[in-house]
C-alpha positions in Angstrom: 104.0 102.7 137.8 105.9 99.6 136.8 108.5 100.2 134.2 108.7 96.5 133.8 105.1 96.1 132.8 105.4 99.1 130.5 108.5 97.4 128.9 106.5 94.3 128.4 103.6 96.2 126.6 106.1 98.1 124.4 107.6 94.8 123.4 104.3 93.2 122.7 103.4 96.2 120.6 106.6 95.6 118.5 108.7 98.5 120.0 112.3 97.9 120.5 113.4 99.4 123.8 117.2 98.9 122.9 119.0 99.8 119.8 122.5 100.6 118.5 123.2 104.0 117.1 125.4 104.7 114.1 128.4 105.0 116.4 127.9 101.6 117.8 126.8 102.7 121.1 123.9 100.9 123.0 120.7 103.2 123.5 117.6 102.9 125.4 114.1 104.2 124.7 113.1 106.1 128.0 109.8 105.2 129.8 108.1 108.4 128.8 108.9 107.9 125.2 107.6 104.4 125.4 104.2 105.9 126.8 103.9 108.4 124.1 104.6 105.8 121.5 102.3 103.5 122.8 99.4 106.0 123.0 100.2 107.1 119.3 99.9 103.4 118.2 96.6 103.0 120.0 97.5 101.4 123.4 96.9 103.5 126.4 99.7 103.3 129.0 99.3 106.0 131.3 98.3 104.0 134.3 98.9 100.3 135.6 95.2 99.7 134.7 95.7 100.9 131.0 98.8 98.9 130.7 97.2 95.8 131.9 93.9 96.4 129.6 96.3 97.2 126.6 98.4 94.1 127.1 95.1 92.0 127.2 93.9 93.5 123.9 97.5 92.7 122.3 97.6 89.3 123.5 94.2 88.5 122.2 95.1 89.8 118.8 98.4 87.9 118.7 97.2 84.6 120.3 93.5 84.7 119.4 91.3 81.8 118.5 91.5 82.5 114.6 94.1 82.7 112.2 94.6 86.0 110.1 93.0 86.2 106.7 96.3 85.7 104.9 99.3 83.4 105.6 102.6 83.4 103.8 104.5 80.2 103.0 107.7 79.1 101.3 107.3 77.0 98.3 108.2 73.3 99.2 107.9 73.7 102.9 105.2 72.8 105.3 103.3 75.6 106.9 103.0 75.5 110.6 99.3 76.2 111.7 100.2 76.4 115.5 97.6 74.2 116.7 94.6 75.9 115.3 93.5 72.8 113.7 93.5 69.2 114.7 96.0 66.7 113.3 95.0 64.9 110.2 92.1 67.5 109.7 91.0 67.4 106.0 91.7 70.2 103.8 91.2 71.6 100.3 93.6 74.1 98.3 92.3 75.9 95.2 95.2 77.0 93.1 95.4 80.2 91.2 94.8 78.3 87.8 91.6 76.6 89.4 93.2 73.3 90.1 92.4 71.5 93.4 94.4 69.8 95.9 92.7 67.6 98.5 94.5 66.2 101.6 95.1 66.1 105.4 97.2 68.0 107.9 100.1 66.0 109.2 100.4 64.5 112.7 101.2 67.9 114.2 98.6 69.8 112.5 100.7 71.4 109.9 99.9 72.0 106.3 102.1 69.8 103.9 104.4 71.6 101.6 102.8 73.1 98.4 104.8 73.0 95.1 102.9 75.7 93.2 103.6 79.5 93.9 100.8 82.0 94.0 97.8 83.2 96.0 96.0 80.0 96.9 92.7 79.5 98.8 92.9 77.1 101.7 89.6 75.5 102.9 89.6 73.7 106.3 86.7 73.1 108.4 84.7 76.2 108.2 87.4 78.6 107.4 88.8 79.8 104.2 92.3 81.4 104.3 94.4 82.9 101.6 98.0 81.3 101.1 100.5 83.5 99.5 103.1 80.7 98.7 106.4 82.4 97.5 109.4 81.0 95.7 112.7 80.9 97.6 114.0 84.1 96.1 113.3 86.9 93.7 114.2 87.0 90.1 117.9 87.7 89.5 119.7 89.8 86.9 121.0 86.8 85.3 117.6 85.2 85.0 115.9 88.5 83.5 118.8 89.4 81.3 120.6 86.3 80.4 123.9 88.0 81.4 125.8 87.7 84.4 126.9 91.6 84.4 124.3 94.2 83.2 124.0 97.8 83.3 121.5 100.6 83.2 121.1 104.2 83.8 118.8 106.3 86.3 117.0 109.1 85.5 114.9 111.7 87.4 111.7 111.6 85.3 110.8 115.1 86.0 114.1 116.6 84.6 113.9 114.8 81.4 113.4 117.3 78.5 111.7 117.0 75.1 110.3 119.7 72.7 106.8 120.6 73.7 107.0 119.1 77.3 105.9 122.4 78.9 108.5 122.4 81.4 108.4 118.9 83.0 109.5 115.4 82.1 106.8 113.1 80.9 106.2 109.5 79.9 106.7 110.3 76.3 110.3 111.6 77.1 110.8 108.4 79.3 109.8 106.3 76.3 112.4 108.0 74.2 115.0 107.6 76.8 114.2 103.9 77.1 114.7 103.3 73.5 118.0 105.2 73.3 119.5 103.6 76.5 118.4 100.1 75.2 120.2 100.8 71.6 123.3 101.4 73.7 123.3 98.1 75.4 121.3 99.2 78.7 119.2 96.4 80.4 117.6 98.8 83.0 116.3 102.4 83.3 115.6 103.2 86.9 113.6 106.1 87.5 112.5 108.6 90.4 109.3 108.0 92.0 106.1 108.5 90.0 103.7 108.2 93.1 100.5 110.4 93.0 100.7 113.7 94.6 98.0 116.1 95.5 96.2 117.6 92.5 95.0 120.5 94.6 98.2 121.1 96.5 101.0 121.7 93.6 103.3 123.3 96.1 104.1 119.7 97.6 106.2 118.1 95.1 108.8 116.1 96.6 108.5 112.5 94.9 109.2 111.0 98.4 106.2 112.5 100.2 103.3 111.4 98.0 99.6 111.1 98.6 99.5 107.7 97.5 102.2 104.8 96.5 99.3 103.1 94.6 98.5 105.6 92.1 100.7 107.9 89.8 101.6 111.6 89.5 99.3 112.8 86.5 101.5 115.6 85.8 103.8 113.3 84.2 101.1 112.2 81.8 101.9 112.8 77.8 98.4 113.2 76.5 99.5 113.4 72.9 101.1 110.0 73.1 97.7 108.4 73.9 95.1 110.9 72.6 97.1 112.0 69.6 98.8 115.4 68.8 95.6 116.9 67.1 93.6 116.4 70.3 96.3 118.2 72.4 96.7 121.0 70.1 92.9 121.6 69.9 92.7 121.6 73.8 95.7 124.0 74.0 94.0 126.4 71.8 90.6 126.2 73.4 92.2 126.6 76.9 94.5 129.6 75.7 97.5 127.7 77.2 100.1 128.1 74.4 102.1 131.0 75.6 102.2 129.7 79.2 103.3 126.2 78.1 106.0 127.7 75.9 107.2 130.0 78.8 107.4 127.1 81.2 109.5 125.2 78.7 112.3 128.0 78.7 112.7 128.2 82.4 116.0 127.1 83.9 114.4 125.2 86.8 111.0 123.6 87.0 108.1 125.7 88.4 106.1 123.1 89.9 103.0 125.2 91.1 102.8 126.9 87.6 103.4 123.6 85.7 100.7 121.9 87.8 98.1 124.7 87.1 98.8 124.6 83.4 98.9 120.8 83.1 95.7 120.5 85.1 93.9 123.1 83.1 95.0 121.1 79.9 94.0 117.8 81.2 90.6 119.3 82.3 90.2 120.6 78.7 91.2 117.1 77.2 88.8 115.4 79.7 85.9 117.5 78.7 86.5 117.1 74.9 87.0 113.5 75.5 83.7 113.1 77.7 81.7 115.0 75.0 82.7 112.6 72.2 80.4 109.7 72.4 82.3 108.0 69.6 85.8 108.5 70.6 87.9 105.1 69.9 89.4 105.1 73.3 86.3 105.2 75.4 86.0 101.6 75.8 89.8 101.3 76.8 89.0 104.1 79.4 86.0 102.2 80.8 88.1 99.1 81.0 90.6 101.0 83.1 88.2 102.3 85.4 86.5 98.9 86.1 89.9 97.1 86.4 91.1 99.7 88.8 88.2 98.7 91.1 87.8 100.1 94.5 91.3 101.5 94.9 91.0 103.6 91.9 87.4 104.7 92.9 88.6 105.7 96.5 91.7 107.6 95.0 89.6 109.7 92.6 86.9 110.3 95.4 89.6 111.5 97.5 91.3 113.8 95.1 87.7 115.3 94.3 87.0 115.6 98.1 90.4 117.1 98.8 90.1 120.0 96.0 86.5 120.6 97.2 87.7 121.1 100.6 90.6 123.5 99.9 88.5 125.5 97.3 86.0 126.1 100.2 88.7 127.2 102.7 88.4 124.0 104.6 91.2 121.8 105.9 93.0 119.6 103.2 93.8 117.1 105.9 91.2 114.3 105.7 91.5 113.9 109.5 90.0 117.2 110.0 87.2 116.7 107.5 83.6 116.6 108.7 83.0 113.1 110.3 81.1 111.6 107.4 84.0 112.3 104.9 86.7 110.9 106.9 85.2 107.2 106.3 85.8 106.5 102.5 83.0 103.9 103.0 80.3 106.4 104.5 77.1 107.0 102.5 77.9 110.6 102.3 81.2 110.1 100.6 79.2 107.9 97.7 76.6 110.9 97.6 79.5 113.3 97.2 80.9 111.4 94.4 77.6 111.1 92.5 77.1 114.8 92.9 80.6 115.5 91.5 80.9 112.6 89.1 82.6 114.5 86.3 85.2 115.5 88.8 85.8 112.1 89.9 86.0 110.8 86.4 88.4 113.7 85.6 91.0 112.2 88.1 90.5 108.7 86.8 91.1 110.0 83.2 94.6 111.5 84.4 95.4 108.1 86.1 94.6 106.4 82.7 96.8 108.7 80.7 99.8 108.3 82.9 99.3 104.5 83.3 99.1 104.0 79.5 102.1 106.2 79.2 104.2 104.2 81.7 102.9 101.1 79.9 104.2 102.3 76.6 107.6 103.4 78.0 108.2 99.8 79.4 107.1 98.3 76.2 109.5 100.5 74.4 112.4 99.4 76.8 111.7 95.8 76.2 111.6 96.3 72.5 114.9 98.0 72.6 116.5 94.9 74.1 116.3 95.7 77.9 116.2 92.7 80.0 114.7 94.7 82.8 113.4 97.8 81.5 112.0 100.4 84.0 112.8 100.2 87.6 110.1 101.9 89.7 111.1 103.7 92.8 109.0 103.0 96.0 109.1 105.7 98.6 109.2 104.4 102.2 106.0 106.2 103.1 103.1 108.5 102.2 101.6 111.6 103.5 99.4 111.0 106.4 96.9 113.4 105.1 96.7 111.7 101.7 94.8 109.4 99.6 96.5 106.2 100.8 96.1 106.8 104.5 92.5 107.9 104.0 91.6 104.8 101.9 93.5 102.2 103.9 93.1 103.6 107.4 93.2 100.1 109.0 96.7 99.3 107.7 98.5 102.7 108.0 99.7 104.4 111.1 97.9 107.7 111.7 99.5 109.5 114.8 103.2 108.7 114.3 105.6 109.7 111.5 108.6 108.0 110.2 112.2 109.3 110.4 115.7 108.3 111.5 117.4 108.3 114.9 120.2 110.7 115.8 123.5 109.8 113.8 126.7 111.3 112.8 125.3 113.7 110.3 121.9 114.4 111.9 122.5 114.9 115.6 118.7 115.5 116.4 117.6 112.7 114.2 115.2 113.1 111.3 111.4 113.4 110.9 110.5 112.8 107.3 106.9 113.7 107.9 105.4 110.6 106.4 103.2 107.7 107.6 104.0 104.0 107.3 102.0 100.8 107.5 100.8 99.4 110.8 102.3 95.9 111.5 99.2 94.7 113.3 96.9 96.4 110.6 98.8 94.6 107.7 98.4 91.1 109.4 94.7 91.8 110.5 93.9 92.9 106.8 95.8 90.0 105.0 98.5 92.5 103.9 96.0 93.8 101.3 97.6 97.3 101.3 101.2 96.2 101.0 100.3 93.6 98.0 98.1 96.3 96.2 101.1 98.8 96.5 103.5 96.2 95.1 101.3 95.2 92.1 100.5 98.8 91.2 104.3 99.7 91.1 105.1 96.5 89.1 102.3 96.8 86.7 104.4 98.7 84.0 107.9 98.0 85.2 110.4 95.4 85.3 111.8 96.0 88.7 111.3 97.9 91.8 113.7 100.0 94.1 112.5 99.8 97.7 113.8 103.0 99.4 115.0 102.4 102.9 114.6 98.7 102.6 115.3 98.6 106.5 111.7 99.5 106.9 110.7 95.9 105.9 112.2 94.8 109.3 112.0 98.1 111.6 111.1 101.9 111.0 112.0 104.6 113.5 108.6 106.0 114.4 108.0 109.4 116.2 104.7 110.5 118.0 102.9 113.4 116.2 104.5 116.7 117.4 107.6 115.0 119.2 111.1 115.7 118.3 112.7 113.0 116.1 115.0 111.7 119.1 111.8 110.9 121.1 111.2 108.0 118.8 111.8 104.2 118.8 112.0 101.5 116.4 108.9 99.7 115.5 109.3 96.0 114.2 107.7 94.4 111.2 106.9 91.0 110.1 110.0 90.7 108.0 109.5 87.0 106.8 106.0 87.7 105.6 106.9 90.9 103.7 109.9 89.1 102.2 107.8 86.3 101.1 105.2 88.7 99.5 108.2 90.4 97.7 109.4 87.3 96.3 106.0 86.1 95.2 105.3 89.5 93.2 108.8 89.4 91.8 107.9 85.9 90.4 104.6 86.9 89.1 105.7 90.1 87.3 109.4 88.6 86.4 110.7 91.6 88.1 114.1 92.6 89.7 113.8 93.7 93.4 116.3 96.2 94.8 116.6 97.4 98.5 118.2 100.6 99.2 120.3 99.6 102.2 122.5 102.6 103.1 122.6 103.8 106.5 122.2 101.9 109.8 121.2 98.3 108.8 120.1 95.8 111.6 122.4 92.8 112.1 121.8 89.9 109.7 119.5 91.9 107.3 122.1 92.2 104.5 122.5 88.4 104.6 118.5 87.8 104.5 118.1 90.2 101.6 120.9 88.3 99.6 119.4 84.9 100.5 116.1 86.4 98.9 118.0 87.8 95.9 117.1 91.2 96.9 120.0 93.4 95.6 121.4 95.9 98.0 123.1 99.1 96.9 126.9 100.0 97.0 127.7 103.7 96.2 131.3 104.5 95.0 131.6 107.6 97.4 130.7 105.4 100.5 132.9 102.3 99.7 135.8 103.2 101.8 137.6 101.4 104.5 140.5 102.7 106.8 140.9 105.7 104.5 141.2 103.7 101.2 138.6 103.1 98.5 137.6 99.4 98.4 139.2 97.6 95.3 136.7 96.9 92.6 137.3 93.2 92.7 136.2 93.1 96.5 132.8 94.6 95.9 130.0 92.4 96.8 128.3 90.2 94.2 124.9 90.7 95.9 124.5 94.4 95.4 124.3 96.7 92.6 126.9 99.4 92.1 126.3 103.1 91.4 128.3 106.3 91.5 125.9 108.2 93.3 122.0 108.7 94.3 119.6 111.5 94.1 120.5 112.6 97.7 124.3 112.8 97.1 126.6 114.8 94.8 127.5 113.8 91.3 131.0 112.6 91.0 132.1 116.0 89.2 130.3 118.0 92.0 131.9 115.6 94.8 135.5 116.1 93.2 135.2 119.9 93.5 133.5 119.9 96.8 130.2 121.5 95.3 128.1 119.8 97.9 130.2 121.0 100.8 129.6 124.6 99.5 125.8 124.0 99.2 125.5 122.6 102.7 127.2 125.9 104.1 125.0 128.1 101.9 121.9 126.4 102.8 122.5 126.7 106.6 123.2 122.9 107.2 126.8 123.7 108.0 129.0 126.7 109.0 132.3 128.0 107.7 134.5 126.2 110.2 132.7 123.1 109.3 132.9 123.7 105.6 136.6 124.5 105.8 137.2 120.9 107.8 134.9 119.2 105.2 137.0 120.5 102.2 140.4 119.3 103.8 138.8 115.9 104.3 137.5 116.0 100.7 140.9 116.6 99.3 142.1 113.3 101.3 139.2 111.5 99.8 139.9 112.7 96.3 143.5 111.6 96.5 142.3 108.1 97.9 139.8 107.7 94.9 142.5 108.7 92.5 145.0 106.1 93.9 142.1 103.4 93.8 141.4 104.2 90.1 145.0 104.2 89.2 145.6 100.8 91.0 142.6 99.5 89.2 144.2 100.3 85.7 141.2 102.5 85.0 143.1 105.7 85.5 146.4 106.4 83.5 149.1 107.5 85.9 149.8 110.7 84.0 146.2 111.9 84.2 144.5 113.4 87.2 141.9 115.7 85.9 138.2 115.6 87.2 137.0 114.5 83.7 139.5 111.5 83.8 138.5 110.7 87.3 134.9 110.6 86.3 135.3 108.4 83.2 137.7 106.0 85.3 135.1 105.9 88.0 132.5 104.5 85.5 135.1 102.0 84.3 135.8 101.2 87.9 132.3 100.3 88.6 131.9 98.4 85.4 134.7 96.0 86.4 133.2 95.0 89.7 131.6 91.7 90.0 128.1 93.5 90.8 125.5 92.0 88.8 124.1 95.5 87.9 125.8 98.8 87.6 123.3 101.9 87.4 124.8 105.2 86.1 122.8 108.3 87.1 122.3 110.7 84.1 123.9 113.2 86.2 127.3 111.4 85.8 126.6 110.2 82.3 126.5 113.8 81.3 129.1 115.1 83.6 126.8 117.4 85.5 128.0 119.2 88.8 124.9 119.5 90.6 122.8 117.2 92.6 119.0 116.7 92.5 118.4 116.9 96.2 120.2 118.2 99.1 118.7 116.6 102.1 118.1 118.7 105.2 115.9 121.6 106.3 115.2 124.9 104.2 114.4 125.3 100.6 117.6 127.3 99.4 118.8 124.3 97.3 116.3 123.8 94.3 115.5 120.2 95.2 113.6 118.2 92.5 113.8 121.1 90.1 116.8 120.6 87.8 116.4 119.7 84.2 118.7 118.1 81.7 120.4 120.3 79.2 119.7 118.4 76.1 116.5 116.8 75.0 116.1 112.9 75.5 116.4 112.3 71.7 120.1 113.3 71.6 121.1 113.3 75.2 122.9 110.2 75.2 124.4 110.9 71.9 126.3 114.0 73.0 130.0 113.0 72.6 131.0 112.9 76.3 127.9 111.0 77.5 128.2 108.4 74.3 132.0 107.8 75.3 131.2 107.3 79.0 128.3 104.7 78.1 130.5 102.9 75.7 133.1 102.6 78.4 130.6 101.1 80.8 129.4 98.7 78.4 132.7 97.6 77.4 133.9 97.1 81.1 130.6 95.3 81.8 131.4 92.7 79.0 135.0 92.2 80.1 133.7 91.6 83.8 131.1 89.1 82.5 133.7 87.0 80.8 135.9 86.8 83.9 
């Protein structure tokens, strides 16, 4: 079998055969791994005949007679149509506002530059094609806030606390936090993902392994904020939940399955009461929400009903193992099931309505409090292949591969995150519908979006189902198209775009993101060079600055080496490695102290952990970064981190709660002092 022809097929399918690892060493994807990946992507490659046939299919797709249903273009630049239409052909463009532009293609058959951004309809010959005309760049911090140097806080939504929250952070707590942070001068409040999980699978609660990135986790809904305290009190009494809700509120860590059970019971009682009230003042609003949600909301709610039905009847929860008629969301039997279970489908829409309205209120509270950005939503890199988004958008998501990372210094076997991602070919063939849908949903109630593992816009490490992580390869994506769509949605929503670019970044991507005004991320703990921390004034102007992330230790925890001890306790390390890491941490700690002292943020006679934490906050505030985000873990001086990446469940990932309620959290003396320092250093930096 010709490895050369196999390589041609792999390249045509978008698989990189060569890549550079975290150590800077060139790597090659073995032929057997190429075959397995091609098979998983739907291109048989076991024989020369199969390779030839798969190549023919791919080339037909890529160089076929017709254009895809959507083309992206840059505002003010001609669009190449690659010879699909004759020179000087007549065309008509219908703009979003209904205006019409009539004209002719140029002498090379290209579409002349368009001055208006938006989703426009190009009519030429017998074809109608959507044009996504994007501005040159996303909205900047300066544009949104009117300030060159802004700041905000980041919060794990589930960990917020308020009286009567039944053991889990909700949109009402978020609303309060937004007001309190805005009052202290914050321009942004970045939150953990609020993506939809599985209602019938409460044991799965990592916010980065959702069922859908288009809809929300209904457990974060605060029904009282929408329906009123009296309605909730009545439902609690009728469902006999008072004692359980009070018990959950007192637990030191979140009990996700118990919380899910109680909140689902409460939501069902509220929905029953709501459905039985023919004159409820919010019935019309709920009806409008369902209508506006359209097919996407309908399909998600049908999936939730089907998923729950399957599990309750001891059938597989994975839709790929359902009876054939239920695997296709368009099948008549799915519609028949939804009709028979209309109340259940409506219940899931009811939950989505409550959480969406709650997020809407929180964003409005943030803006009313003076925030220039407000909420920054967190977009996970993928979704569970057995979930709602993969079921309803099968043509645009990869089904037989999962996403992860190649072997690196910290993970020598690589990582398999167990989530699915978009199909590059499927996106283009379907007019990027699922990608646009996802962006619009996440920006509907936010002033910004953080894209986890933004390198996925250019390439993702994909692994065949059942294979080890090191048997994967990089799959390439249409970066230019995706960046244009991001810029367009940023413009339409007046929203900030942040790209989490920590890790192995392809050459040139940093520069391309900066050109498009997509902020990168720089974390204090990582900003070291040759054994020294990078001085504040040398930090980049095209990335936000932060002390830590949800996957890393807090500053207080890092200074004490608590994360090193946790890795050993969780089995990610051993005693010998931990001892070495503690020695290295002492060196790093000394280097950080030197950098803080050199910056003038740390008095020479002070070396306590508390002083280092506060000096670190002042240090970040003095950087030229347009935005500094301070996690609540460092605002309040906590020692523990939200998540410890790696195998096992010894560390209480995604379960920690704030000690104080949100109403007073930022007014605690230490927290208030730290925020005041950040605010003042940001103001000083902005005047330089």
